[in-house]
N, C-alpha and C positions, 0 to 999 in steps of 0.2 A: 225196877231197879235190879241190876245184876249183882250178885254176890260172887266174889272172886276166890274166896278160900273158906275153909271150914271154921276158922277161928273168928273171923269178922262176919258172921252170918246173920246179923240182925239188920234189917233195913231201917233206915232212920228218916227217910224223907218221903215214904210212900205207904199206902195201905195195901197189903197184898190181897189180890183178888183170886189169883191162880198161881200156884207155885209148882215148878217142875225141877226135879233133881236130874241134872244132866252130867253128873260125874260118872265115870266108867262103871262103878259098882252098881249103878241103877239099871244099866242096859246090857252090859257086856256078855253075860251068860247066854242071853237069848238072841241079841242082835250083833254080837261080836263088835267089830269096829265101825259099824254102819249106824252112827248116831242119828242120821237123818231119818232112817226107818223107825227108830225108837220115838222120835218126836212126832212123826206122822201117826203112829199107833196111839201115842198119848192123847192126841186131839180127839180120838174116838172113844176114849174111856173117861175123859174129864167129866166131872159132875157139873154140867152147865147150869142146872137150877141153883146149885150152891154158889156158883160164880155170880149169877145174876142177883142172888140175895145179898152177897157180900158187896157187890157194886151198889145196889140200892142203899144198903146201910152206910157205906162210905160216902155216897152222894148226899144223903139226907142228914148225916150226923155232923155236928160242928167239928172242925178239925182240931185235933189235940197235938198235931205235929209242930 
């Protein structure tokens, strides 16, 4: 689920497994205006064990949505 602004930033129809901040303040100082490079770097630092644990919990827990 994509969030479009800072005010309505709570997902309502999904369980977040992995969240990425792609607003300019997250990447601009290091990556300037090359957001694609920031996203590529993010994939290398994501905690995939945590993502897998969140997926398993979401998959096995009854939905409350």
